DRENBAGU-961096 format. One record per atom (N, C-alpha, C, O): residue in three letters; x negated, y, z negated. Coordinates in steps of 0.02 Angstrom, whole numbers, plus 50000, padded with zeros to 5 digits. Layout:
// residues N
ALAXYZ...
END
This chain:
// residues 285
MET438394390956964MET437814391957044MET437264396957019MET437354401256975ALA436524395457061ALA436234399957031ALA436344404957103ALA436604404157158ARG435954411157064ARG436114415657107ARG435714416857153ARG435154417757129LEU435734417457215LEU435394417257268LEU434784424157285LEU435004429657301TRP434214423057281TRP433904429457291TRP433654431657379TRP433314436257402ARG433954426757406ARG433874427757502ARG434444430657540ARG435024428857537ALA434184435557575ALA434424438057628ALA435154432657634ALA435744433657619SER434824427157660SER435164423657702SER434794415157699SER434184414657698GLU435204409657699GLU435054402757669GLU434814401657739GLU434664395657740ALA434694404057796ALA434314403057825ALA433874404557864ALA433704402757921GLU433604409957806GLU432924412757821GLU432344408057785GLU432304406357726ARG432014406757831ARG431404405257798ARG430804407957752ARG430434411857782MET430644406657690MET430114409657672MET429484409757680MET429244404157689GLN428994415257682GLN428304412357681GLN428054408557639GLN427694403857652VAL428354411757545VAL427834409957517VAL428614403457448VAL429184404957429SER428254398257439SER428894395257391SER428664395457324SER428344390357315CYS428674398457279CYS428554396257192CYS428804391057165CYS429424390857166VAL428494386157139VAL428734378057109VAL428724380457043VAL428174383257035ILE429094380756988ILE428884379756923ILE429264373556888ILE429844371956899VAL428894371056853VAL429224364156829VAL429094368956756VAL428684372556728ALA429874365456750ALA430244369156663ALA430424364356641ALA430694359456668TYR430244365856561TYR430364359556528TYR430554362056442TYR430114362756399HIS431394363456428HIS431604365856379HIS431324371856358HIS431264372856297ARG431104376756405ARG430734385156371ARG431084388256410ARG430834392156451PRO431744387156405PRO432304393556461PRO432084403456432PRO432144408156472ASP431914404056375ASP431464411356352ASP430844412156409ASP430794416756449HIS430434406956403HIS429814406856462HIS430044408956532HIS429914414056564ILE430284405456541ILE430774405956610ILE430924412256655ILE430714414756707ALA431454413656602ALA431734420356600ALA431344424656628ALA431404427456683ARG430824424956579ARG430314430856575ARG429864428756661ARG429824432256712LEU429674423756650LEU429354422956712LEU429644422456771LEU429254421956819LEU430544422256788LEU430814422756839LEU430824432456863LEU430694435456915ASP430994434056810ASP430874441456784ASP430154445656852ASP430114450756886GLY429764440056840GLY429104446556902GLY428994441756946GLY428414440656964LEU429634437556973LEU429584433057037LEU430294434257062LEU430644429657086HIS430524441857055HIS431044443557092HIS431094448157139HIS431154454157128ASP431074444557214ASP430624445857279ASP430834443957338ASP430674438057348SER431094445957377SER431774442757440SER431034438957502SER431114436057555ARG430514440257473ARG429994436857507ARG429744432057488ARG429224430757519VAL429964426457426VAL429794422857374VAL430584418357365VAL431154419557347GLU430174412657390GLU430784408357376GLU430624403757298GLU430064401257295VAL430964402957252VAL430904401057174VAL431184394457160VAL431794394857155ILE431004389657154ILE431034382857159ILE431114381257073ILE430534379957056VAL431414380957033VAL431554379756953VAL431514369756933VAL432054367556915VAL431004365056935VAL431314359256937VAL431334359256853VAL430904361156813ASN431754357356846ASN432254357056778ASN432214348056731ASN432564342956734VAL431664349756694VAL431534343656689VAL432024338756624VAL432104341756571GLU432204334556627GLU432634331156586GLU433214337556587GLU433354340356534ASP433534339656649ASP434134342056668ASP434294347156592ASP434834347056562ASP433734350956577ASP434184357756500ASP434654361856543ASP434574365556592ALA435314359456498ALA436044365656513ALA435844371256516ALA436074374856560ARG435254374056464ARG435094382056457ARG434964383456519ARG435134389056535LEU434654379256571LEU434144379656633LEU434604381356702LEU434414384556751ARG435314377856690ARG435714377156751ARG435844380456782ARG435974379256841GLY435864387856746GLY436374393056810GLY435734399156803GLY435834404856825ILE435144397656775ILE434554404456785ILE434844403956843ILE435224399856870ALA434394412756870ALA434514413656938ALA433874413756977ALA433484418356965CYS433704409357024CYS433504407757079CYS433594406457130CYS434154408457146ASP433254403257180ASP433384399957235ASP433824394957214ASP434434395457211ARG433434389257196ARG433774381457174ARG433514379757110ARG432994382257088VAL433804376157085VAL433714373657018VAL433704365657037VAL434224363657062VAL433274361857030VAL433154355957046VAL433044350856978VAL432564349956940PRO433594348456982PRO433714343256898PRO433424337456910PRO433474334856966THR433014334156850THR432884327356839THR433044326256764THR432984329256711ALA433314319456790ALA433494314756728ALA433194312056670ALA433434309656619ASN432394313156696ASN432044309156631ASN431184311856662ASN430824312156711ASN431214312856612ASN430354317556618ASN429764312656645ASN429524308056611ARG429554314256710ARG429174309656743ARG428234311956718ARG427744308156718GLY428244318956699GLY427694320856701GLY427494327256740GLY427984327956776TYR427094331956753TYR427014338456768TYR426804335656847TYR427194337956889ALA426444332756866ALA426424330356934ALA427154329656989ALA427434332357036ALA427174324656948ALA428124323356972ALA428414327756986ALA428564328457045GLY428644332956935GLY428784337956942GLY428584343057002GLY428974344457048VAL427774346256995VAL427744346757064VAL427914344457139VAL428124347957185ASN427794338657139ASN427834334657188ASN428794334557209ASN429014334057267THR429184335057151THR429994337157181THR429984343157198THR430204344657253GLY429724347757159GLY429854353157176GLY429754356157256GLY430084359657295VAL428854351657257VAL428664355257339VAL429254351357403VAL429304352957462ALA429614346457370ALA430184341557417ALA430684347057428ALA430874347857486ALA430884350257389ALA431334357057411ALA431124362257415ALA431504366857405SER430434363657432SER430324369857454SER430474369457546SER430584364757585THR430384379757557THR430444378557622THR429764385157656THR429684387257713GLY429444386757600GLY428854390057639GLY428324386357644GLY428174381257612ASP427874390757710ASP427174387157733ASP426864387857657ASP426734381857647VAL426744390057620VAL426614390757584VAL426704389057483VAL426874394157454VAL426614384157447VAL426924383457400VAL426364383757322VAL425894380457300VAL426714389357303VAL426134390857239VAL426504387057174VAL427004389557150PHE426304382757155PHE426634378457081PHE426404379557026PHE425794379857037MET426464380256979MET426604383356946MET426974380356853MET427534377656853ASN426554381456777ASN426904379756725ASN427214382956712ASN427194388456740ASP427704381556660ASP428244385656644ASP428024392456584ASP428414397056570ASP427294391556554ASP427194395556521ASP426604400556523ASP426264402756476VAL426544402056613VAL426154407956639VAL426414413356618VAL426874413356578GLU426174418056639GLU426374424856656GLU426064427556720GLU425464429056719THR426454428456781THR426224431656849THR426574436156879THR426964439356845SER426534437456951SER426914442256998SER426914442157048SER426474438957078VAL427284444757074VAL427534444457139VAL427054445457199VAL427174443757257PRO426194449857165PRO425874454957198PRO425284447357203PRO425064445657258ASP425094443557139ASP424844440457146ASP424774435757181ASP424284434157214VAL425624431357172VAL425814426757213VAL425684429057280VAL425364424957314ILE425814433657304ILE425784435757393ILE424794436357392ILE424434431857416ARG424634440157372ARG423534438257374ARG423474429357388ARG423284426257438LEU423674427457339LEU423574420557339LEU423464415357393LEU423034411357410ALA424294417957417ALA424874415557485ALA424454418757535ALA424354414757581ASP424144424657545ASP423924427457596ASP423114426057632ASP422934427357689ARG422674422357566ARG422124419857589ARG422304412557623ARG421894409357655ILE422864410757613ILE423094402657657ILE423144405257704ILE422694404557744THR423744409657723THR424134410457776THR423574414257837THR423594412557896CYS423174418857815CYS422594421357857CYS422154415657890CYS421824416257942GLY422224408557839GLY421574404057849GLY421004403257827GLY420604398857840HIS420954409957775HIS420224408657727HIS420244402557690HIS419724399357697ALA420724399657648ALA420654395657630ALA421284390857639ALA421774392557672ASP421234384657605ASP421964378157617ASP422064379157517ASP422624378557491VAL421754379957497VAL422294382257412VAL421684387957383VAL421114389857397SER422124388757343SER421834398557309SER422044396557220SER422464392857194ILE421734399157206ILE421654399357121ILE421664406357111ILE421374410657144PRO422164407157043PRO421944413757018PRO421374413456953PRO421204408056929LEU421184418456935LEU420724419956872LEU421304418856820LEU421914419956826VAL421004416756777VAL421844415856717VAL421604418556630VAL421114416256601LEU421934422256610LEU421554423256544LEU422084419656504LEU422574417756536ASP422044418556449ASP422434415756396ASP422724419456354ASP422694425556364ARG423044417256305ARG423534421256250ARG423394429656243ARG423704434856251ASN422704427256222ASN422114431856184ASN422004437256231ASN421754442656214GLY422164436056286GLY421904441156374GLY420934438456386GLY420584441256427ASN420744433856351ASN420144432856357ASN420164427856437ASN420694424856445PHE419714427056482PHE419634421756543PHE419524415756528PHE419024415356491GLU419754410856539GLU419974404256531GLU419364400956592GLU419504398656647LEU418624401856560LEU418294398956612LEU417944393656603LEU417604392256554GLY418044389156678GLY417914383056677GLY417304379956660GLY416844383756672ASN417114374256634ASN416434371956640ASN416174365256674ASN416574360956691ARG415534364556683ARG415464361656719ARG415734353956672ARG415784352656612LEU415904349456743LEU416184342156702LEU415594337656699LEU415034339556714PRO415714332656683PRO415284326956660PRO415394322456724PRO415904322456758LEU414764318156736LEU414694313656793LEU414894315956865LEU415104311856905GLY414824323256882GLY414814326256961GLY415554323956975GLY415684320457024LEU416064326156925LEU416774326856950LEU416884330056996LEU417134328357050ALA416564338256967ALA416534344357004ALA415964348657013ALA415844353356975ARG415664347257056ARG414974352257045ARG414974358657040ARG414594361757004ARG415494361457082ARG415724368857055ARG416354369957033ARG416824371357071MET416404369156965MET417054372556934MET416924379056937MET416474383156945LEU417634378056926LEU418034387156926LEU417484389056884LEU417364386556829LEU417064395256924LEU416624399056871LEU415884399156864LEU415414402956876ASN416034390456828ASN415564387056773ASN415304390856710ASN414854389356671GLY415764396956712GLY415554398156640GLY415104407356688GLY414824410656644GLY415054409656736GLY414484412456756GLY415024420256754GLY415614418556749ALA414964425156755ALA414864430956789ALA415584430756836ALA415514427356886ILE416224433556829ILE416864435856853ILE416744437256929ILE416274441256935PRO417014435156989PRO416804437957063PRO416904442657075PRO417414443957044GLU416724447657108GLU417174449657153GLU417524449357201GLU417984453257212HIS417384445157232HIS417754442257281HIS417814433857292HIS417474430357254PRO418294430057352PRO418534423957320PRO417564420657319PRO417034423157338LEU417714415157291LEU417074408957271LEU417514402957303LEU418124402957300SER417214399057328SER417234393257343SER417084391857282SER416714395357246VAL417574382557254VAL417334380757202VAL417564370657229VAL417714369457288ASP417544367157197ASP417744361857199ASP418424361357167ASP418844360257210ALA418724361857095ALA419054359057066ALA419154363857006ALA418604366056988ALA419664366256969ALA419684371056937ALA420254367456867ALA420564362256878TRP420304370456808TRP420994370756752TRP421374371756807TRP421084375256848ALA422054369656827ALA422464375156855ALA423184375156852ALA423554371656886PRO423424381256788PRO424064381156774PRO424244383056809PRO424784385056786MET424204385656897MET424374390356961MET423984388857004MET423374389356997VAL424334386457064VAL423814385257132VAL424384385557163VAL424974383757155ALA423814390457229ALA424504391257296ALA423994384557337ALA423454382057319VAL424394382957396VAL424104377857420VAL424924376857486VAL425544376757483ARG424314376457544ARG424834374057620ARG425234367857591ARG425004362957562ARG425804368957605ARG426474365657608ARG426374358157622ARG426384353457582ASP426274358057695ASP425794353757746ASP425534348057716ASP425624342057727LEU425084352057662LEU424324348557625LEU424834345557563LEU425074339857558ILE424904349857529ILE425204346057458ILE425834340557485ILE425974335957446ARG426174340857544ARG426484335957565ARG425924327457585ARG426024321357587ALA425574330157591ALA425084325057638ALA424824323357576ALA424864317357564ILE424624325957543ILE423984323957488ILE424504323757417ILE424124321057376PRO424954324657392PRO425514324157327PRO424804324857270PRO424224322957273VAL425194328357221VAL424604327157148VAL424794320557123VAL425364318757109PRO424074316157119PRO424344308757074PRO424864310857008PRO424754315556970GLU425394306657005GLU425854305856976GLU425474300156906GLU425714300556850ASP425164297656913ASP424834292656859ASP424714293256783ASP424784289056739TYR424484300356780TYR424294301956726TYR424904305056669TYR424734304556610PHE425394307356678PHE425934310956652PHE425634318056644PHE425974322256673MET425304319356625MET424984327656580MET424104327056591MET423804322556561TYR423874330156620TYR422994334056596TYR422634328956651TYR422844324156683TRP422214331056648TRP421534326956713TRP421994327756774TRP421634330756815GLU422644326556805GLU422794323056868GLU422524327556907GLU422374325256961GLU422324336656896GLU422194339956936GLU421694338456982GLU421674338657043PHE421134336256923PHE420554336156933PHE420364329856985PHE419854330457020ASP420814322956990ASP420764317357032ASP421204321557091ASP420954320057145TRP421734325957099TRP422114329357161TRP421514333157199TRP421384330757254PHE421144338357181PHE420544340857182PHE419994336957234PHE419724338957285HIS419974331157201HIS419494327857226HIS419664324657290HIS419254324257336GLN420184322657295GLN420284318457351GLN420524327057408GLN420604325757468LEU420594331457396LEU420654337357437LEU419804338757475LEU419644338957535ARG419404339557415ARG418754338557429ARG418274335357483ARG417814337557517THR418604328857476THR418454324057528THR418754322557595THR418524320057647SER419314324857578SER419704326557654SER419464334257678SER419854337557712GLY418904336757663GLY418654342557692GLY418894349257679GLY418594354257699VAL419524349457641VAL419774355057619VAL419474360857568VAL419154359457517ARG419634367557588ARG419474370757554ARG419704376957515ARG420054381757530ILE419464375357472ILE419874378757380ILE419264383857363ILE418684384257383GLU419594386957322GLU419224392857322GLU419784397857247GLU420394397457237VAL419254401857210VAL419464404557153VAL419864412757159VAL419524416657127ASN420114414257172ASN420444421557187ASN420324429357145ASN420874431657130PRO419854433057127PRO419814436757079PRO420194440857077PRO420254444357027SER420654441757142SER421064448157143SER421754444857115SER422154449057094ALA421964438357109ALA422564439657066ALA422194434557009ALA421704430857004ARG422784436956966ARG422814435756888ARG423264433056847ARG423854434756855ILE423084428556797ILE423694427356761ILE423754426056715ILE423184424456699ARG424114425356665ARG424174423256583ARG424444418756569ARG425054419056574HIS424154412956545HIS424314406156507HIS424224405356432HIS423754405856393GLU424924403556429GLU425244404756351GLU424714399056317GLU424394399656265GLY424734391956373GLY424534386556329GLY424924384456291GLY425454387456278SER424694377356258SER425134375656198SER424654372256163SER424134369656184PRO424954372556084PRO424674368756036PRO424674362656005PRO425134358655994GLN423734362555985GLN423394353555986GLN424104349655948GLN424364350955893ARG424324343556008ARG424764341355978ARG424464335155978ARG424034334156020PRO424654329455926PRO424614320055943PRO424474320156002PRO423914319156026GLU425024321656036GLU425214315056106GLU424864321256163GLU424864318856220LYS424534329056162LYS424254330356201LYS423384328956182LYS422924329056223SER423364328156134SER422544323556118SER422484316256146SER422014314356180ARG423014312656129ARG422954304256169ARG422904305356227ARG422394303256256LEU423504309656272LEU423274311556343LEU422664313556368LEU422424311356420LEU422314319356316LEU421744321856345LEU421064315756344LEU420584315456381ALA421204312356301ALA420584307256280ALA420754301556346ALA420404300656396ARG421334298356330ARG421464293256388ARG421304295156442ARG420794292656465ASN421684300556487ASN421584302756551ASN420604305556584ASN420334305056639ALA420294308756498ALA419964309356540ALA419424302956582ALA419104303556634VAL419494298556546VAL419054291756554VAL419504288756612VAL419244285256654ARG419964289756614ARG420274287456686ARG420114290656750ARG419954288356805CYS420204298056726CYS420064301556799CYS419424302056816CYS419324305556866VAL418694298156774VAL418064297356780VAL418054289556839VAL417714288356889ARG418584285856806ARG418514279256824ARG418784279556908ARG418514275856950ARG419324283956927ARG419784284156981ARG419324287857027ARG419474287157086ILE418624292957011ILE418414293857061ILE417734292657055ILE417394292857106ARG417504291657006ARG416784288457023ARG416614283056986ARG416114282956949GLY417094277156995GLY416864271856973GLY417304268056907GLY417794270256877ARG417004262956899ARG417164258856836ARG416304260356794ARG416294260956733TRP415734260756829TRP415254260356785TRP415094268956773TRP414594270856742ALA415514272956797ALA415134280256773ALA415634281656724ALA415584286256684ALA416294276156732ALA416614278456667ALA416434273856613ALA416704274756559LEU416114270256618LEU415864264156544LEU415194269956523LEU414894268256473ARG414974275556551ARG414534280256566ARG414944285056507ARG414794285956448ALA415554287956546ALA416014293256523ALA416304291656455ALA416324296456418TRP416514286056430TRP416734281456390TRP416684285556311TRP417074288756275PRO416044283556309PRO415694287256231PRO415704293656224PRO415874296056170VAL415534297456274VAL415664302656268VAL416164307656252VAL416244313356230VAL416504301756276VAL417374304756262VAL417494302756189VAL417754305256139VAL417224298256201VAL417504297856089VAL417154299356078VAL417204297956018MET416414303256084MET416094309056024MET416324315856019MET416264320055975TRP416674315956085TRP417024323256074TRP417404323456056TRP417514329356045GLN418074318556031GLN418634317856009GLN418374316555921GLN418744318855877LEU417844313355904LEU417674315655842LEU417344320655810LEU417284321555749GLN417184322955845GLN416814329655841GLN417204334455820GLN417094338055771GLN417754334855862GLN418364338755845GLN418764336855791GLN419084341355765LEU418844328955758LEU419064328555708LEU418654328655625LEU418904328055569ALA418054329455643ALA417684332555600ALA417574338355593ALA417534339455533MET417494342855623MET417624350755607MET418284352055579MET418374356055534THR418944347155620THR419364353055604THR419514349855519THR419914353155485ALA419224344555491ALA419224339255429ALA418864347355382ALA419144350555337LEU418394348255403LEU417854351555386LEU418134358855352LEU418094360855294ASN418444362055416ASN418584368355440ASN419204369155370ASN419234374455339ARG419714362555352ARG420284362755332ARG420674366755383ARG420774372555365ARG420854365455431ARG421324367055468ARG422084368255492ARG422404372355526GLY422244358955432GLY422944360355410GLY422994352555424GLY422494349255441ARG423534350055418ARG423804344855400ARG423984343455521ARG423664339455555ALA424444347455544ALA424534347855608ALA423884346355660ALA423914341555698PRO423254351355658PRO422794348655696PRO422224342155663PRO421714339155682LEU422524342355623LEU422144337455596LEU422294329555609LEU421884325055614ALA423114329355615ALA423554323155658ALA423154322855723ALA422854318155750ALA423234329755740ALA423234328255819ALA422604324855846ALA422614320055885HIS421904328455815HIS421384324955841HIS421304319355814HIS420984315555850ALA421494316755754ALA421554309755727ALA421884304655808ALA421644299355826ALA422244306855830ALA422854302855861ALA422184302855935ALA422004298055968GLY421954310255941GLY421464310256001GLY420984304555992GLY420964299556027PHE420504306255927PHE420024300155908PHE420274293355924PHE419854289055940VAL420764292055922VAL421134282755921VAL421224284156014VAL420904280956055ALA421514287256025ALA421674287456102ALA420834285156145ALA420724281056189ALA420354290056108ALA419804289356139ALA419384282856135ALA418924281756175LEU419544278956089LEU419294272356084LEU419674267256135LEU419404263456176ALA420394267956123ALA420824263456167ALA420764263656238ALA420924259356279ALA420374271756250ALA420304272956315ALA419764266956350ALA419684267156411TRP419464262256316TRP418904259956334TRP419504253656398TRP419334251956455GLY420114251956367GLY420464249056436GLY420384252056476GLY420144248356518GLU420414258356502GLU420674262956550GLU419794261356626GLU419764262056687ILE419284259056572ILE418614256156622ILE418824250156659ILE418814250556720TRP418984245356635TRP419374237556686TRP420024239056714TRP420204235556761ALA420484244556689ALA421244246556733ALA421024243356829ALA421434243956874
END
């Protein structure tokens, strides 16, 4: 049985951290070390019920028999949470209690409904968002601009870690029909159309290790880009977006081949290009 960090089962948490864990016990162990605090409830969604994660030290481990994707993992963890604010995250981030509390405080004080940290990659460089095509997000995370000194209102962001009011995410759950990648933009769009206040908070900073390019990742990124545009902007917008996605994947494939980056990256980008061509079907789904 997982060791409880709370003083009492009846004690209500202000903040619940939901971690979607996929067969990376070493990552989870390091992440949990940074979240050990009586103010924080930690829930680990154990995707595919990995035996190595069943006894980890947290408030609750929620096993799932199958892998239904990242959004499904988030929504499962939210259903098990008790905090007024939920901070959901990938299992390959590095964060700390102060960062979690900084995000949550902006929400509990009424300044925002959703708060997002600044994200650094594995090399310590900021992962700065770019403008998305066809108006998917007019105010993307920083839009390549200067690092702000104060919280900044945005429409959307790449989101390996997000703080949100628990009642809000229960009312508008993360859409589960993407499996992985681009679902957060669909979700942010639903939030913005509902008048939700979304901000990036530069006082909270996390590190995101990320994952190498793999064929399945490339396929999902290509397919879901067109799917997201169709769901948010409609079929005609998706029709305009489809050749952009195809050309982007073709460019990545060509650059990988010319630079001789190896068989694995080449196979990944080839899979992305094929998936981009097949994403024509997403326009008419």
